[in-house]
N, C-alpha and C positions, 0 to 999 in steps of 0.2 A: 185571823182571824183567823190554811190552817191548814210529800217531799220526792221532789225527783232531784236528781243530780243538778248543781248550779249551772247555768250557762257557762260556756268558755270564755275565758277572757276575750277573747278575739271575736264571739258573737257566732261561733260557728258550734256545730254538734261536735262531742268529745269524741275523738278515735284516737289520738295519741298525745304523748306529751313527755317533755322531758324530766323536769320535776321541779316542786313547788318549793321555795326556801323554807317557809312553813306556812302550814295551810291553818286555816282560821278554825275556831270553833265556837259553838253556841251553849250558852249557861244552861239552862233547861230548853232545849231547843225541839222545835216541831217543825217539818218541814212540807209545805205542800204548794203548789201552784210554782214553783222554784226547783232548781237542779244543784245537785251538789258537784262542786268541780271534782274532776277526775283527773289523775296523772300516774306516772308508771314511776319505779324506782327501783334498786335492788335491796336488799334486805338490809347491807351495809348501811347503805345510805338510807335508808329507813331507821334504823336503829341511831345514826348520827343525828338525824334531823329530831326524833322525838327524845332526845336526852339534851336536847338546847333549851336554852331559856329564854335566847334572846328570837327574835323577829325580823327578817329583812323586810324592808320595804319596798324592793325589787318586784317586780311582777310576779305574781304567783303562779302564773303558767304559762308554759312556751308551748305552742302549737307548731306544726299540726299535731293530731293524736294518730297512733295506730289502733287499728280496728282490733290485734290481735294482744295489746297491750292489756295486761291484768290492772283494772283501776282501782287506784287506794286514796285514800285522803290520811293524812300526815297529823297530827296532833301532840303539841309540845308536852314534853312530860315536865311537870312540876309537881312538889309537894300537895296532895289534896288538903282540905281542909275539914274537919269532923264538926264544924260547930253548925248547928241548926236553929236557928231563931223559934223560940216558943211563939204562939200566939198571944196577943196581948189584948186585953179589953180596949175598944176604940170609945172616945165619947160621942163620934159622930153619930150620924142615924146609921150608919153601916154597922154593921153587928160582926163584921170580920176583921182579923187582925192587920194591922197593916206592915210586914215585915220587910225590912230593907234587901234580903237575900232572895235574888230573883229565883224561878224556876222556871226554865224556857222552854219554848215550843217552836217548831219551825213549823207553820202553816202557809198554806196556798193563797187563795186567792181572796175571796169576796168580805172579809170583814174588815181589811184595813186599807187606810188611804194615806197615800203621800202627795204632798203637794208640790210637784216643781216648777220652778219658774223660769222665766226667758219665752222664748219664741214659740209658741202653741203650747204654752205652759211647761216646757221642757227645760231642764236646766242645762246649760252647756259649757258652765264655765268652769273653773278648777275644781278639784276632787274636793276641796275642803268647803265649797259650796252646795255641793249636791245636796245634803240633807241639813241646812242650818235649823237650828231651834229658833222660833220666832213664833208666838202666840201672844196676843193680848189677851189671855185668861180672865182678867178683871174687868174688862167690855162686854156687858150683855146688852143685845136689842130689846128694845121697850115693845117692839113692835107685838112680837109673840108671847111675850112673859108673863104679861098682864091680862091676857084676853078672858073673857067671861062665858064666852060660848062659842060654838062651830062657826056660827056666822062672823063673828069678828076676826076667827083665826084666819078664815078662807079669804076674809077681806084684807088682811093684814099681807098675802101672798100676793093680791092683786096689785097694793099700794105698793108694795116696793118694787115690783115689776114696773108699774108706772112711774116711778121716780127713777127708774135705770139702776136701782142699788142691787136688784135681782134678775140673772137673767133668765129669760123666758122657759128655757130647756131646764134649767134648775127648778125655777117654779112650777111647771108641770109634773115634776118628779114628785115635788113636795106634796102637790095636792092628791097626785095617784096613791103616794104610799099612806097619806092620811084618811082615803076613802077604804083602802085594802087594810089598814091596821085597825078602824074601825070596825069593820065588819068583822074580823078575826077575833076581836075582844068582845064582843056580842055574841059569838059563838059560844062563850064561855057560859052564858047565862049568869055571870055575877051582876048581882043587883045595882051595883055601883060601877057597871061598866063606864058609862056616858063619861063620869068624873075622872076613871082611870085614864081613857084616851083622851080628854081635853087635858089632862096635868102632864102626861107622858109626851104627847104631840106638840104642847106648845113649850115644852124644854127641847124635843128634839129639832124643832123649826127652829126656835132660837139659836141653837149651836149651829147648825145649818149655816143660815145667815151671818151668824158672828165669823167663821170661817172665809165665807164669800167674802167680806168685806176686809179680813184682817187674816188671810189664810194662814195654817199651821203648817210648819214644814218640820217633818221628821228628821232627825240624825239616823245614821245607820244604826245604832243601838237605842231604840226608844224606850225610857220608862212611863209607867202607866200614869197617866196626870190624875192626880187625886185631890189636890187642892190647888186655888180657893175652890174650885168645883170640881166634883168626884165624878169623873168621867166613867170609872169601872162601874159605878152604883149605879150612875143613870142608863149604862148598858145593861145590867141586870135586870134595873127596874123595869126597861123597855120590852126585853124579852118575856121575863116572868109570867104576866096575863098570857101569853100564848101557849103557855106548858099545862097540858092536862096532866095534874100529877096524879090523878085517880087511875090513869090508863100510862104511866110513865115507870120504869123500872132500870135499877143498875145490876148489873150480874157480876157476881164474884167479889161483894165489897171489901171483903178480907182482903184480897190481894192488894187492893188500894191503900190498905194499911199497912200490908207489908211494905209495900213501896216506901210509904212515908218513913216507916223506921229505917229502911236503907238509905233515905236521903238524910237523915239524921247522922248516921254514921260515915258520911261523906261520900258515899256512892252515888254515881250516875245512872240513872233510869232512861231509857228509850222506848217510849209506844209508837210502834209501827200499825198505823190507823188508817182507816177508810176517812173520805173527808166528805162531805154530805151538802152543807149549807152557809150561807156569810154567820150564820148563827153559831156555829158549832162551838166557838169559844165560850160563848154565852150557855148552851145549854150543858157543856161539863160543867162550868162553876155551879152552875143552879143546880143538877143533881147531885154535885158532892159537898156544896158549901156548907151544909149542916152539920156533916161528919168529919168532913176535912176541909176546914176554911184554908187552910194554909196553902195547900194544893191549888183549890180551885181560885184562890185570887192573886198568887203570883205567876200562873204559866206565862210564859214570852210565846209569841209567835213570829215567825219569818214570813214577812207580807210580799207577796209577789206584786209585781207591776200594775196589774188588773184590778189592784183593790186599792193603790194608793191615789190615785187620782179621782175618783168619785166621790161627789162632795154628801152624797147621801150614806156614805159608809166611813167618811172622815171621825164623825162624832164617836162612835164606837171603837175606832181604834186608836184614839188618844187613849182611851181606858185600857189598852193593854199593853202588855212589853212587847216591844216588837224588836226583830232583825231585818231591816229592810232590803229587799233585793230584788233585781229584775229577772224575770221568769224567762228560762231557755226559750218557751212556746213562743215568747212574742221579742227575742233578741232581736231579730232579722226585720222587723215590721218597717222600721224605717234606717235606711244603713247609714244616714247622716248621723243617726245616734248611737249605732254600735260601740264605738268607742267612750262615750261618755258613760253607757251604761257598764262597760267593762270598769272602768276605771271605781265607779259607784259600787260595784261587787267585790271588786278588791279590797274596798275598804271596811264592806259590812263583814268579810269574811274573817278579815283580821279583829273585827270585833266577836266573831263567834269564837276565835282562838282563845281570846283572854276571859270569855265567858265560861266554857266548859272545862278548862282545866284547873278550874276552883274547886271542882267535885262539887257534889249534891246539889246536881243539876237534873230535871227533870226534860227530857224532850221528846216533844209530839210529833212526830211524821207524819205525813200523808204520801207514801212513795209512789200513789200513782201519778202523783203531780196535779190532780185536780180534782173538781168536785164529781162524785158519783152521778152519772143518768141513767133512764131506765132503758132496757132493750126495745129500741125501734119497732122490733116484731112482736114482743110478748107484752110489752110495758111494764114489765116487773124491774124493780129496782136492785139493785146487786152491787156490792162494792166492785169499784173498777178494779183492773188488774194492778198488781205492784211493779215495778221497774227493779228489776235485779241488781242493777247498777247503782240506782240510790240506796237500795237497801244495805248493799255491800260497802258502800261508800261510809254512811253514818256509822255501820258497825265497827268498822276499822277507826274511825275516829275517837269513838267511846274506848275501844279496845287499847289504843296506844294514846289516851290522855292522860294516864298515870292511877286517878284512881278506880276502884273495880265499877264494872259497868253491867248493866243487865237489860236485854229486850225483852218485853212484852206485847204482847199482839194484842189491839184494843180496837172493839167495834162500835159504831155510833148508827142509830137511826133516828134521823131527826128531820129527813126532807120535805115532810109534810109542813112543817112550820113556814118553811121558806123555799122552797124549790128553786134549782138555778134552771137557767132556760134550758131548752130541751138539746141545744148543739152550743160549744164554744162560739163566743161573739168576740169580735176585734174592737167593736166601738163600745168605750166606756157608755155607762148607763142604762143598764139593763131593766127590763120591765121585773118588779117584784109583787110575787104573788105571796100572801101571806095569810097563815090558818091557825087555828086552835086546835092544837093535837096532840096525843101520848108522845113519848120520846124514851130513846133507851140509850144506854152506856153498859159496855161491859168489857172486862179484861180478862184474859186467861194468864197461866202462869208464865213465868219467865221459858224463853226457847231458848236455848244454847246451839252455838253455832259448829262447836267439837261434838256436840253430839248427834245433832242432824247429820254432819257431813263427816263422819268417821269414814264410811265405804267410799266416800268418792273419789277419783282417782286424779282428777284434774281440777283446777279453781274455778273455769266457768261452770261446770256441773255443781260444784261446791256452791258457788252463788245462785243457783239455779233454784239447788234443793233447797237451801233456807229460806229464798223467798219463798217458794211453795208453800213451805212448812208455816210460814207467818201468815200467807195471805189465807189458806184453808182455815186457818185457826180464826182469822177473823171474818170469815165466810160462815162459818161453824155457828161463832157468837153472833152474828147480824141475823141468821135465820131464827136462833131462840128468841131474838127480840121480835122479830118480825110477828112470830106465832104468838107470842103476850100480846103485843100491840094490835097490829093489822088482825089477828087470827082470834083476839078477844078471850084466849086463854088466862091471859093475868099471869100470876104468880106459878099457878100451874104449868106453866110452859117449861119450868125450869127443868134441867138432864144433870145427870151427873158431874159434867164439866160446868155447867153454868147454873150456878143458883142465884136466883133473881129475888130481890128484897126493894123495899123503898125507903131509904134510910131517912126520908124527912117526917117519916111517922113516928 
């Protein structure tokens, strides 16, 4: 759905390492709720590794790590592709092209889900079994698909609980989401809100029930499931009624167009972003889909383990391109599972390497490692601080991937749509508050590491200065969006650095 440094392969915090034989990279990657592996290596070793085309299958990381080590990530150097598919008309109800060339983003937590099997629903077998692809996509539950009204829909939930085919806790979550979604859509004033709610929720509950009865399990690299059921459009159609487009804005649309041109030339793009809600991926796509359907439809997210087990998240996750990883934040929750998680992350990192080295990749990263939350004293929402190691690791991945790379700061404001819990929760199944509200997305010009750090006399200071420059830009853009949406200034909130528009008009 939406990056700090990936957890160490031994399940501990990164402090020192020997070397990674060949670090993995992502295709248009965004990282949040997870962390990038860190390592140290001499410049000669770094050059030798990045000039190699083969990837070792041995362990990617050797602990322990030294706190004084300068963390880097290595990307295989291979020729980049300059091809960039043009959007093509689709005969489906979707108005977007379905390109086969993925744009990847590494995202953190809440939008994505991964079903793990075995004791306590956790995979404990060999690495090849961590994320097997399995889903009976052609099977649908009749219980929810053909309901005619709210009474039948809610009765269907109770019916499946009584039949023993739907766990009571999942059923309770389904009913809660229905009531909250209904309330939010009715806030829009849409005269057909009742029809929208019944249509979207019947499909949503059907997909939840389908996954409960026949769980879908993600591979390390998951490609969005578009047929026979279009999970991507399902997610778009579900979130769309929650967006108040009259009070939504995009900052610096011309820069998004510029990025698409760079992607066409085979360049890699990194978006260093804050992360607000489970709906972030859908919000990004909804605000860009009319003008830039290729980017909107092909972004891929690296999903943390906090979102890969929630049955109410999985239908949305299936519709996104994902890299599935375990979050550093929860790596040590169960000591018995640390080794399994380490091996799974190793596989996922190898998938990343195979993606980003191709070029034409868009990487969306949330270097805070999780969703923003309000200040406990003021109640004000602000972008969560960026982790300098996460920023530096991804920057190095792009710099040494072969194709030219560019880093842009991106700001999101959409917490009103689906705010996260006030604090990080260990248990799966958070309460989902849903609202109809304006949203915002903005990007600022590329920030070059060499320019920001020219006067820095040591690597650690350089990392901090570069991270600060990115974070300050995101915060500045966020405040403009906040003024436009919460301050009710609309387009007049534009500044010399952030030009607001509504590209769907």
